C-alpha positions in Angstrom: -1.9 33.9 -2.4 -4.3 32.2 -5.4 -3.5 29.2 -3.8 -5.0 30.6 -0.3 -8.0 32.3 -1.7 -8.9 29.6 -3.6 -8.2 27.0 -0.4 -10.6 29.4 2.1 -13.2 29.4 -0.6 -13.3 25.6 -0.6 -13.7 25.5 3.0 -16.6 27.6 2.5 -18.0 24.8 0.4 -16.8 21.6 2.7 -17.9 23.3 6.1 -21.4 23.3 5.4 -23.4 21.3 7.6 -24.7 18.7 4.4 -21.2 18.3 2.8 -20.0 17.7 6.8 -22.4 14.9 7.2 -21.1 13.2 3.6 -17.9 13.4 4.4 -18.8 11.8 7.6 -20.5 9.2 6.1 -17.3 8.6 3.8 -14.6 8.1 6.3 -16.8 5.4 8.4 -17.7 3.7 5.2 -14.2 3.9 4.2 -12.5 2.7 7.5 -15.4 0.0 7.6 -14.4 -1.4 4.0 -10.6 -1.3 4.5 -11.1 -3.4 7.6 -12.9 -6.1 5.5 -10.5 -8.0 3.4 -11.1 -8.2 -0.2 -12.8 -5.0 0.0 -11.6 -1.9 -1.1 -12.3 1.6 -1.7 -12.4 0.9 -5.4 -14.9 -1.6 -4.9 -17.2 0.7 -2.6 -17.2 3.7 -4.6 -17.8 1.9 -7.6 -20.7 0.3 -6.1 -21.9 3.7 -4.9 -22.1 5.1 -8.2 -25.3 4.5 -9.0 -26.6 5.4 -5.8 -24.7 8.8 -5.4 -26.4 10.0 -8.8 -29.2 12.4 -7.5 -26.1 14.3 -5.3 -24.8 17.4 -6.4 -21.3 16.6 -7.7 -19.6 18.0 -4.6 -21.0 16.1 -2.0 -20.6 13.2 -4.1 -16.6 14.2 -4.3 -16.3 14.6 -0.7 -17.8 11.2 0.1 -16.1 9.7 -2.3 -12.8 11.4 -1.2 -13.6 10.2 2.8 -14.0 6.5 1.3 -10.5 6.8 -0.2 -8.7 8.2 2.7 -10.8 6.0 5.4 -9.9 3.0 3.4 -6.3 3.7 3.4 -6.4 3.9 7.0 -9.0 0.9 7.8 -6.7 -1.7 5.8 -3.9 -1.4 8.9 -6.7 -2.6 11.2 -6.5 -5.9 9.6 -3.3 -6.3 9.0 -1.8 -5.0 12.7 -4.1 -7.6 13.9 -4.9 -10.3 12.2 -2.3 -10.5 9.4 -4.9 -10.2 6.9 -4.4 -6.4 4.6 -7.4 -5.4 3.6 -5.6 -3.1 1.0 -2.5 -4.2 -0.8 -1.1 -1.4 0.3 -1.3 -2.4 3.7 0.6 -5.5 2.9 4.3 -3.9 4.2 1.6 -2.7 7.7 1.5 -6.4 8.5 4.6 -7.5 8.7 5.9 -5.7 11.7 2.3 -4.3 12.8 1.3 -8.2 13.2 4.5 -8.8 14.8 3.7 -6.0 17.8 0.3 -7.3 18.1 1.8 -10.5 19.0 3.6 -9.1 21.5 0.8 -7.4 23.0 1.9 -4.2 21.8 -1.3 -4.3 19.1 -2.9 -0.6 20.2 0.3 0.7 20.2 0.5 -0.3 16.9 -2.9 0.9 15.7 -2.1 4.4 17.6 1.1 5.2 15.6 -0.6 3.9 12.4 -3.5 6.8 13.1 -0.8 9.2 13.5 1.5 8.7 10.8 -2.0 8.3 8.9 -2.9 12.0 10.4 0.2 13.8 9.9 1.0 12.6 6.6 -2.6 13.1 5.2 -2.7 16.5 6.3 1.2 17.5 4.8 0.3 15.4 1.6 -2.9 17.7 1.2 -1.0 20.6 1.9 1.5 19.4 -0.9 -1.7 18.6 -3.3 -2.7 22.4 -2.8 0.4 24.3 -3.0 3.0 22.0 -5.2 0.6 20.0 -7.7 2.0 21.9 -10.4 5.0 21.5 -10.2 4.9 17.9 -8.7 3.1 17.1 -12.4 5.9 18.5 -14.2 8.5 16.2 -12.7 6.1 13.4 -13.9 5.8 14.6 -17.3 9.6 14.1 -17.4 9.1 10.3 -16.8 9.0 7.9 -19.6 8.3 4.8 -20.1 12.4 3.8 -19.2 12.2 5.5 -16.2 9.3 3.9 -14.5 10.4 0.4 -15.8 13.5 1.6 -13.8 11.2 2.6 -10.7 9.9 -0.2 -10.8 12.7 -2.8 -11.1 14.0 -0.7 -7.9 11.0 -1.7 -5.7 11.6 -5.4 -6.5 15.3 -4.9 -5.3 14.2 -3.5 -2.1 11.5 -5.6 -0.8 13.1 -8.6 -2.0 16.5 -8.1 -0.8 15.2 -7.0 2.7 12.2 -9.9 3.3 12.9 -13.1 4.4 15.7 -15.4 5.8 17.6 -15.0 2.6 17.9 -13.6 -0.9 17.0 -16.4 -2.8 13.8 -17.3 -1.1 13.2 -13.5 -1.4 13.5 -13.9 -5.8 11.6 -17.2 -4.8 8.6 -15.4 -4.0 9.3 -12.6 -6.4 9.1 -14.4 -9.2 6.0 -16.7 -8.2 4.5 -13.5 -8.4 5.7 -12.2 -11.7 4.6 -15.4 -12.9 0.5 -15.0 -11.3 1.1 -11.2 -13.0 1.2 -12.7 -16.2 -2.1 -15.0 -16.1 -5.0 -13.3 -18.7 -4.1 -10.9 -21.9 -0.9 -9.9 -23.5 -2.1 -6.5 -24.0 0.4 -5.4 -26.6 -0.2 -8.4 -28.3 -3.9 -9.7 -27.3 -2.7 -13.7 -27.0 -4.0 -15.4 -23.9 -1.2 -16.4 -21.6 -1.4 -19.3 -18.7 -5.4 -19.2 -18.8 -5.3 -23.2 -19.2 -9.1 -22.3 -21.8 -10.6 -20.7 -18.1 -12.6 -17.9 -20.0 -12.8 -16.6 -16.7 -8.6 -16.0 -16.2 -8.6 -14.0 -19.5 -8.7 -11.0 -17.3 -5.8 -11.6 -15.5 -6.1 -12.7 -11.1 -7.4 -9.7 -9.3 -4.7 -8.4 -7.4 -7.0 -8.6 -4.5 -7.8 -11.8 -4.8 -4.0 -12.4 -4.8 -3.5 -10.4 -1.1 -6.1 -12.3 0.6 -5.4 -15.9 -0.8 -2.0 -15.9 0.4 -2.2 -13.4 3.2 -5.9 -14.1 5.0 -6.7 -17.4 3.8 -2.9 -18.5 4.1 -2.8 -17.3 7.5 -5.9 -19.4 8.4 -4.2 -22.4 6.9 -1.4 -21.9 9.0 -3.1 -21.8 12.0 -5.4 -24.4 11.7 -2.6 -26.1 11.0 -0.6 -25.6 14.2 -3.4 -25.2 16.5 -3.0 -28.5 18.2 0.9 -27.6 18.3 0.1 -24.1 19.7 -2.4 -23.8 22.4 -5.3 -21.1 21.6 -4.4 -18.4 23.9 -5.3 -14.8 24.2 -2.4 -11.8 23.8 -3.0 -9.1 26.6 -2.6 -6.0 25.7 0.8 -5.3 27.7 1.9 -1.5 29.4 -0.1 1.4 28.2 -2.8 1.1 25.2 -1.2 4.6 24.2 2.2 4.6 23.0 5.3 5.6 25.2 7.8 7.5 25.0 10.2 5.5 23.3 7.5 4.4 21.0 6.9 8.0 20.4 10.6 8.9 20.0 10.6 6.1 17.4 7.5 6.8 15.4 7.8 11.2 14.7 10.6 10.5 11.9 9.5 7.8 10.4 6.5 9.4 9.9 8.5 12.6 8.4 10.5 10.2 5.9 7.2 8.2 4.9 5.5 11.3 3.8 8.4 12.6 2.0 8.7 9.1 0.1 4.8 8.6 -0.8 3.8 12.1 -1.9 6.0 12.5 -4.1 5.7 8.7 -5.8 2.3 8.8 -5.8 1.7 11.9 -7.7 3.9 9.9 -10.5 1.8 8.3 -13.4 2.0 4.6 -12.2 3.4 5.4 -8.8 0.6 4.4 -6.5 0.8 3.4 -3.2 2.8 0.0 -3.3 5.9 1.6 -4.1 6.2 4.1 -1.6 5.0 1.5 0.8 7.9 -0.7 0.4 10.8 1.7 -0.1 9.8 3.4 3.4 10.0 0.0 4.9 13.5 -0.1 3.3 14.4 3.0 4.6 13.4 2.5 8.1 15.1 -0.7 8.0 18.7 0.7 7.3 18.3 4.0 9.2 17.3 2.1 12.2 19.0 2.0 15.2 17.2 -1.6 16.5 17.8 -3.7 12.9 17.8 -6.8 14.9 13.8 -5.9 15.8 12.9 -5.9 12.5 10.7 -9.3 11.5 10.1 -9.2 15.0 7.6 -6.2 15.8 9.2 -2.7 15.0 7.6 -0.2 15.4 9.3 2.0 13.0 8.3 -0.5 9.8 4.5 0.5 11.0 4.9 4.7 11.1 7.1 5.2 8.1 5.5 2.7 5.7 1.5 4.3 7.1 2.8 7.3 6.5 3.7 6.8 3.2 0.5 4.9 2.3 -2.0 8.1 3.4 0.9 10.8 1.8 0.5 8.6 -1.6 -3.2 9.0 -1.4 -2.9 13.0 -1.7 -0.3 12.4 -4.3 -2.6 10.1 -6.3 -4.9 13.1 -6.6 -2.5 15.6 -8.2 -2.0 14.0 -11.4 -5.7 13.1 -11.3 -7.6 16.8 -10.6 -4.5 18.6 -13.1 -3.8 16.4 -15.8 -7.0 13.3 -15.5 -4.4 10.7 -15.3 -5.3 8.0 -12.8 -2.7 6.3 -11.1 -4.3 3.6 -9.1 -7.5 1.7 -8.7 -9.6 4.2 -6.7 -8.5 7.3 -8.6 -9.7 5.1 -12.0 -12.7 4.7 -10.4 -12.9 8.6 -9.6 -12.3 9.5 -13.3 -15.5 7.2 -14.5 -17.2 9.0 -11.8 -16.2 12.5 -13.0 -17.0 11.8 -16.3 -20.7 10.3 -15.6 -21.1 14.0 -14.1 -19.9 15.3 -17.1 -16.7 16.5 -15.8 -13.2 16.1 -17.5 -10.4 16.3 -14.8 -7.2 18.6 -15.9 -6.5 22.5 -16.1 -9.6 23.5 -17.4 -11.7 22.0 -14.2 -9.7 24.1 -11.7 -11.3 27.5 -14.4 -14.8 26.0 -14.6 -15.7 24.4 -11.6 -13.0 26.0 -9.2 -15.8 25.1 -6.3 -16.0 21.7 -6.9 -11.9 21.3 -6.9 -11.6 23.4 -3.8 -14.2 22.2 -2.2 -12.7 18.3 -2.8 -9.3 19.4 -1.3 -10.4 21.4 1.4 -12.5 18.1 2.7 -9.5 16.3 2.5 -7.9 18.5 5.0 -11.6 17.5 7.5 -11.5 14.2 6.4 -8.1 14.1 8.1 -9.4 14.9 11.1 -12.4 12.9 11.5 -10.3 9.7 10.9 -8.1 10.6 13.8 -10.7 11.5 16.3 -12.7 8.5 15.4 -9.8 6.0 14.8 -6.9 7.0 17.7 -10.0 6.3 20.8 -11.0 3.0 19.1 -7.3 1.8 18.7 -8.1 -0.3 22.7 -11.6 -1.1 21.2 -10.0 -3.1 17.9 -7.3 -4.7 19.9 -9.6 -6.7 21.5 -10.5 -9.0 18.3 -7.3 -10.5 19.8 -9.5 -12.0 22.3 -12.1 -13.8 20.2 -10.8 -17.4 19.9 -8.7 -18.4 17.2 -11.0 -20.8 15.7 -14.2 -18.5 15.6 -12.0 -15.6 14.4 -10.0 -17.2 12.0 -13.4 -18.8 10.7 -15.0 -15.6 10.4 -11.6 -14.2 8.1 -12.8 -17.1 5.9 -15.9 -16.2 5.3 -15.4 -12.6 4.5 -12.6 -13.2 2.3 -14.9 -15.8 0.8 -17.6 -13.0 0.5 -15.3 -10.1 -0.9 -13.7 -12.5 -3.5 -17.3 -13.6 -4.7 -18.9 -10.3 -4.5 -15.9 -8.4 -7.1 -17.1 -11.0 -9.4 -19.8 -13.0 -8.9 -17.5 -16.1 -10.7 -16.9 -19.7 -8.9 -13.2 -19.6 -10.8 -12.1 -16.3 -8.4 -13.0 -18.7 -5.3 -11.3 -21.3 -6.4 -8.0 -19.4 -7.5 -8.5 -17.2 -3.7 -8.1 -20.9 -1.9 -5.3 -22.5 -4.5 -3.6 -18.8 -3.4 -4.3 -19.8 0.3 -2.4 -23.3 -0.5 0.1 -21.7 -1.6 0.6 -19.4 1.0 0.5 -22.3 3.7 3.2 -23.5 1.7 5.2 -20.1 1.5 4.8 -20.3 5.3 5.7 -23.3 5.5 9.4 -23.4 4.3 9.5 -19.7 5.4 9.1 -18.4 1.8 8.4 -14.1 2.1 4.9 -13.5 1.4 5.1 -10.0 0.4 7.4 -10.0 -2.6 4.8 -12.3 -4.2 2.0 -9.4 -4.1 4.0 -7.2 -5.0 5.2 -9.1 -8.6 1.7 -9.7 -9.0 1.2 -5.7 -8.6 3.9 -4.7 -10.5 4.9 -7.0 -12.7 2.4 -6.1 -15.4 3.4 -2.1 -15.1 6.8 -2.7 -15.3 6.4 -5.4 -18.9 4.0 -3.0 -20.0 7.2 -0.2 -19.8 9.9 -2.2 -20.9 8.3 -2.8 -24.2 7.4 0.7 -24.6 10.3 1.7 -24.1 11.8 -1.0 -26.6 9.4 0.2 -29.1 10.4 3.8 -28.4 14.3 3.2 -29.0 13.4 0.9 -31.9 14.0 -1.9 -29.8 17.7 -0.8 -28.1 18.3 -2.1 -24.9 20.9 0.6 -23.9 17.7 3.0 -23.5 17.3 2.2 -20.1 21.1 3.3 -19.3 21.6 5.9 -21.6 18.7 8.1 -19.9 20.1 10.0 -17.0 16.7 9.1 -14.7 16.5 6.0 -16.0 20.3 5.2 -15.4 20.5 6.5 -11.7 17.5 4.9 -10.9 19.1 1.4 -11.7 22.0 2.1 -10.0 20.2 2.4 -7.0 18.2 -0.8 -7.6 21.8 -2.9 -8.4 23.1 -1.2 -5.0 19.8 -2.6 -3.0 20.9 -6.2 -4.5 24.3 -6.1 -4.3 25.0 -4.2 -1.1 23.2 -6.6 1.5 25.1 -9.8 0.2 28.7 -7.9 0.1 28.0 -6.4 3.8 27.2 -10.0 4.8 30.3 -11.7 2.4 32.7 -8.7 4.3 31.3 -9.3 7.9 31.7 -13.2 7.2 35.5 -12.2 6.2 36.6 -10.0 9.4 35.2 -13.0 11.4 37.1 -15.8 9.9 40.2 -13.8 9.7 42.6 -14.8 12.5 43.4 -11.9 14.8 47.0 -12.2 15.0 48.9 -13.1 18.2 50.2 -10.0 20.4 54.4 -9.9 20.7 55.5 -11.7 24.0 58.0 -9.6 25.4 61.7 -11.3 26.3 
């Protein structure tokens, strides 16, 4: 009952006209920056920190929360329509969403993303309200060995399920792992694969990798096929809304994605990428139409988008209760708390409950605002496909360059961006999936860090990964995810090749 009373007090704070205005500004900015490739909510919040210094803390954080949620949704728009993720958490959405757009069902894909985001965001915020202390206790049971096993599970599921072969998926993953090694080793302080270039000492930014492989690579691929594929406008087929069948195929993935996204998002090092990939893997296994995956299965949009937005609420649980950021945006929010002289943690709930519960209440309001704003705009966004491809992809190339250069102001990042774009083009040419490479860049350094920490704690004993029950269970799941598809294909081919004995001939 105390949670209800605290939440009611939070709504009193969040529903003031001033704070409603800041929430609206936040969701509008978040959606806009989510649509633009290379500019995410973390960068936007960082840029706005000096501007909001004179704002009251609660107003500033309500706006930042709106940017965070809006950016999570906005990234799905270009993922679906242009195969250009605005955020790394929207990479999975591009796999099926863009194929739906190519089939004329882009508006339906945007609609299931919007509704799924609302359902998952609302349920995730309810979880943040009532289950945050419990989820944090579970997270405290995870050590470096468990985190390493969780990342390995993400590696195996996405590698085994994407691409035309396991070998191509593994090749893409190892390319991403190699890119993730660029920079200074956090434990030894030695530089790796920098080739004497000082700008690479901090590593290659994940946004640069995602934009280069997806946006620039897609642009190069479309340009190379212009003479072979005539430029044609893809019309919207049928209604711009979801059909009854699409509703029936979406509601269960929304709930499953929420169930995956919130708990993993609340774990340290969980973030939004792991649950989106796990949700996609689960939907492909459970779908009654597995043959549609890779060709525009709506479950592959509904589930990951729900996981994406549920994890956004989950990320706030360890931030508010432990002061532990589990994503780039959460890290910027932590810096904002510190700038206002606030220390997130259990004492914050006691010292400044109006700020904490006003922020949580604003998440409910922001979800409603996003649904009201974006659901009617699905038919408007899909008209981006009516723009001639030379103009459209030239604009994508410009925005990708501006977004990348704006993050660091370094020309080296632009060279890296276009080099990665050439790599993305080559991967498309040889049918190598792009998503595992981006996963390798994002999670590779995390896996290395936890692997080495686990060995340090165990004094070099590799058995620590299989003697700890949670770690061992997760690694068994990872092995099954890698072996099961190969075993199933082998068994099916064996059954096909087994000759059928002739039936006995009656005398």
